[in-house]
C-alpha positions in Angstrom: 0.0 0.0 0.0 2.8 2.4 0.9 5.7 0.7 -0.8 9.1 -0.5 0.3 10.2 2.8 1.8 7.4 2.5 4.4 8.5 -1.1 5.2 12.0 0.2 5.5 10.7 3.0 7.9 8.9 0.2 10.0 12.3 -1.8 10.2 14.1 1.5 11.1 11.8 1.9 14.1 12.3 -1.7 15.2 14.9 -0.8 18.0 12.4 1.7 19.5 9.6 -0.9 19.4 11.9 -3.4 21.1 12.9 -1.1 24.0 9.2 -0.1 24.6 8.1 -3.7 24.5 10.9 -4.8 26.9 9.8 -2.4 29.6 6.1 -2.9 29.2 6.6 -6.6 29.3 8.8 -6.4 32.2 6.2 -4.6 34.3 3.2 -6.6 33.1 4.8 -10.0 33.6 6.5 -9.1 36.8 3.3 -7.5 38.3 1.1 -10.6 37.3 3.6 -13.0 38.8 3.4 -11.4 42.2 -0.4 -10.7 41.8 -0.8 -14.5 40.9 1.2 -15.6 43.9 -0.9 -13.3 46.2 -4.1 -14.8 44.7 -2.9 -18.4 45.2 -2.1 -17.6 48.7 -5.6 -16.2 49.2 -4.2 -12.8 50.1 -6.9 -10.8 48.3 -6.1 -7.5 49.8 -2.4 -7.8 48.9 -3.4 -8.8 45.4 -5.7 -5.9 45.0 -2.9 -3.6 46.3 -0.5 -5.1 43.8 -2.9 -4.7 41.0 -3.5 -1.1 41.9 0.1 -0.3 42.2 0.8 -2.1 38.9 -1.9 0.0 37.2 -0.3 3.2 38.5 3.1 2.1 37.5 1.8 1.0 34.0 0.3 4.5 33.5 3.4 6.2 34.6 5.6 3.9 32.5 3.5 4.6 29.5 3.7 8.4 30.1 7.6 8.2 30.6 8.1 6.1 27.6 5.8 8.1 25.4 7.5 11.4 26.4 10.8 9.7 25.7 10.0 8.6 22.3 8.3 12.0 21.5 11.6 13.8 22.8 14.1 11.6 20.8 12.3 11.0 17.7 14.0 13.6 15.6 17.5 12.6 16.9 16.7 9.0 16.3 15.6 9.5 12.6 18.5 11.8 12.0 21.0 9.3 13.6 19.6 6.5 11.2 20.4 8.8 8.3 18.0 7.4 5.8 16.6 8.9 2.7 13.9 11.6 3.0 11.0 9.3 2.0 11.8 6.7 4.5 12.4 9.2 7.1 9.1 10.9 6.4 7.3 7.6 6.8 9.1 7.0 10.0 8.2 10.5 11.5 4.6 10.0 10.2 4.5 6.9 12.5 6.5 8.4 15.3 4.3 11.5 15.5 1.4 9.3 16.9 3.4 6.4 18.4 3.8 8.1 21.8 0.0 7.6 22.2 0.5 3.9 21.2 3.3 3.6 23.9 1.1 5.3 26.7 -1.7 2.7 26.1 0.4 -0.3 25.5 1.7 -0.7 29.1 -1.8 -0.3 30.6 -3.3 -2.7 28.1 -0.8 -5.5 28.7 -0.8 -5.2 32.4 -4.8 -5.4 32.4 -4.6 -8.3 29.9 -2.3 -10.3 32.4 -4.2 -9.5 35.5 -7.6 -10.4 33.8 -6.1 -13.5 32.5 -4.6 -14.5 36.0 -8.1 -14.0 37.5 -9.4 -16.7 35.1 -10.7 -14.3 32.5 -9.3 -16.2 29.5 -12.5 -15.6 27.5 -12.4 -11.8 28.2 -8.7 -11.6 27.2 -9.5 -13.5 24.0 -12.5 -11.2 23.1 -10.3 -8.1 24.0 -7.5 -9.4 21.8 -9.7 -10.2 18.9 -11.4 -6.8 19.1 -7.9 -5.2 19.1 -6.9 -7.2 16.0 -10.0 -6.4 14.0 -10.0 -2.7 14.9 -6.3 -2.5 14.2 -6.5 -4.0 10.8 -9.6 -2.1 9.7 -8.7 1.3 11.0 -5.0 1.1 10.1 -5.9 0.2 6.5 -8.6 2.8 6.4 -6.5 5.6 7.8 -3.4 4.7 5.9 -5.1 4.4 2.6 -7.9 7.0 3.1 -10.7 4.5 2.7 -14.4 4.9 3.6 -14.2 8.6 4.0 -11.3 8.6 6.4 -8.3 10.9 5.9 -5.3 9.4 4.2 -2.6 9.5 6.8 0.0 6.9 5.6 2.1 5.6 8.5 0.5 8.0 10.9 -2.9 6.3 10.2 -1.3 2.9 11.1 -0.2 4.3 14.4 -3.7 5.8 15.0 -5.3 2.4 14.1 -3.2 0.9 16.9 -4.2 3.6 19.3 -7.9 2.8 18.6 -7.1 -0.9 18.9 -5.5 -0.6 22.4 -8.5 1.6 23.5 -10.9 -1.0 22.2 -9.1 -3.7 24.0 -8.8 -1.9 27.3 
């Protein structure tokens, strides 16, 4: 749809995606482990406290990572020294990616906590909603379909934002 330069931009952004994913998974998995242990020991109050602390931490982590990505995006794409078209695609995505980052940490934490509580069906429904919303809106906003604006790579990022919101 956007060509090989857009794919190159996505590959160029992979280190940022990996760093963000590392920290969000670290928080989500770590919190769910201690939460699960508290639930297994029938320590419901402790589990509730851990879930609350994890939720606050996920919001703060998402905010910190989102602000960091926003602050370094120009420096990062300049460092990568790609051609103008690839850089334009990368910046189109990075302009909206801080919102993705902000929501990713909370979405993943909630997914793990709900799954730990036996909500596998809820998690499956949430994930399916995310996939469908992401595919439909990313395509529509990227290509300008169905009366939506054509936003290129930025549209793909906005589709992901909507997907996380639908999952949460």
